[in-house]
C-alpha positions as a printed NumPy array, in Angstrom:
array([[  0.795,   2.364,  36.173],
       [ -1.912,   4.968,  37.114],
       [ -2.259,   8.644,  36.371],
       [ -3.868,   9.317,  39.749],
       [ -2.152,  10.863,  42.815],
       [ -3.441,   9.888,  46.171],
       [ -2.022,  12.184,  49.007],
       [ -2.633,  10.264,  52.455],
       [ -1.922,  13.082,  54.973],
       [ -1.36 ,  10.876,  57.853],
       [  1.402,   9.085,  56.018],
       [  2.909,  12.448,  54.949],
       [  2.621,  13.612,  58.579],
       [  4.6  ,  10.37 ,  59.786],
       [  7.054,  10.759,  57.151],
       [  7.882,  14.404,  57.989],
       [  8.062,  13.348,  61.816],
       [ 10.372,  10.415,  60.847],
       [ 12.562,  12.907,  59.071],
       [ 12.525,  15.32 ,  62.064],
       [ 13.576,  12.372,  64.372],
       [ 16.472,  11.414,  62.194],
       [ 17.503,  14.888,  62.228],
       [ 17.308,  14.952,  66.139],
       [ 19.352,  11.824,  66.358],
       [ 21.893,  13.051,  64.065],
       [ 22.284,  16.305,  66.137],
       [ 22.732,  14.098,  69.2  ],
       [ 25.427,  12.195,  67.696],
       [ 27.008,  15.243,  66.626],
       [ 27.007,  16.538,  70.014],
       [ 28.761,  13.354,  71.322],
       [ 31.218,  13.717,  68.594],
       [ 31.958,  17.271,  69.736],
       [ 33.019,  15.739,  73.079],
       [ 35.506,  13.29 ,  71.597],
       [ 39.065,  14.29 ,  71.734],
       [ 42.537,  13.196,  71.544],
       [ 45.265,  14.507,  73.558],
       [ 48.788,  14.095,  72.151],
       [ 50.115,  13.281,  75.591],
       [ 47.744,  10.295,  75.786],
       [ 49.79 ,   8.593,  73.087],
       [ 52.87 ,   8.476,  75.208],
       [ 56.262,   9.065,  73.498],
       [ 54.928,   7.858,  69.99 ],
       [ 57.002,  10.026,  67.588],
       [ 54.129,  11.04 ,  65.176],
       [ 51.706,  11.593,  68.131],
       [ 51.056,  15.228,  66.931],
       [ 50.421,  14.033,  63.351],
       [ 47.992,  11.452,  64.57 ],
       [ 46.383,  14.147,  66.811],
       [ 46.082,  16.353,  63.821],
       [ 44.657,  13.764,  61.594],
       [ 42.119,  12.719,  64.039],
       [ 41.01 ,  16.33 ,  64.391],
       [ 40.866,  16.664,  60.581],
       [ 38.664,  13.462,  60.467],
       [ 36.561,  14.369,  63.437],
       [ 35.789,  17.893,  61.724],
       [ 34.782,  16.186,  58.537],
       [ 32.498,  13.691,  60.27 ],
       [ 30.818,  16.24 ,  62.426],
       [ 30.23 ,  18.431,  59.265],
       [ 28.977,  15.44 ,  57.45 ],
       [ 26.557,  14.697,  60.265],
       [ 25.422,  18.254,  60.404],
       [ 24.871,  18.337,  56.794],
       [ 22.767,  15.2  ,  56.877],
       [ 20.76 ,  16.383,  59.71 ],
       [ 20.074,  19.595,  57.667],
       [ 18.903,  17.519,  54.838],
       [ 16.436,  15.519,  56.968],
       [ 15.225,  18.783,  58.432],
       [ 14.759,  20.147,  54.945],
       [ 12.981,  17.032,  53.776],
       [ 10.638,  16.984,  56.849],
       [  9.659,  20.621,  55.995],
       [  9.056,  19.997,  52.545],
       [  6.9  ,  16.834,  53.119],
       [  4.809,  19.044,  55.568],
       [  4.624,  21.833,  52.936],
       [  3.471,  19.507,  50.389],
       [  0.935,  18.002,  52.774],
       [ -0.412,  21.358,  53.507],
       [ -0.553,  22.252,  49.916],
       [ -2.534,  19.226,  49.082],
       [ -4.726,  19.978,  52.089],
       [ -5.58 ,  23.432,  51.113],
       [ -6.186,  22.369,  47.476],
       [ -8.657,  19.67 ,  48.63 ],
       [-10.332,  22.156,  50.938],
       [-10.872,  24.664,  48.299],
       [-12.091,  22.219,  45.808],
       [-14.562,  21.092,  48.454],
       [-15.869,  24.474,  49.207],
       [-16.367,  25.016,  45.322],
       [-18.229,  21.88 ,  45.073],
       [-20.397,  22.737,  47.979],
       [-20.987,  26.051,  46.541],
       [-22.017,  24.621,  43.108],
       [-24.152,  21.965,  44.997],
       [-25.811,  24.786,  46.952],
       [-26.603,  26.807,  43.723],
       [-28.375,  23.785,  42.152],
       [-30.885,  23.409,  44.956]])
């Protein structure tokens, strides 16, 4: 095991973009789910039709809520990866500036 940490900016950018893509896909799925419906009359004369429709609606709401929650987590992860990448980048830039300043003073 190593004690070094290597931050590959391109990999972090791709990971953040992948999470953002997953979020957008989940949002599209949620939008499609929102269009799903079950009319009690579509079940004909089935006695528990209203109970079936109520169960469908309950499950549908829970599914859409779960999809939304997953989409938000993907967005949060994407934002966090970008934030970490930017933090590493700013630390690298600050360290490089200090070394350049020290190098300039030695000359």
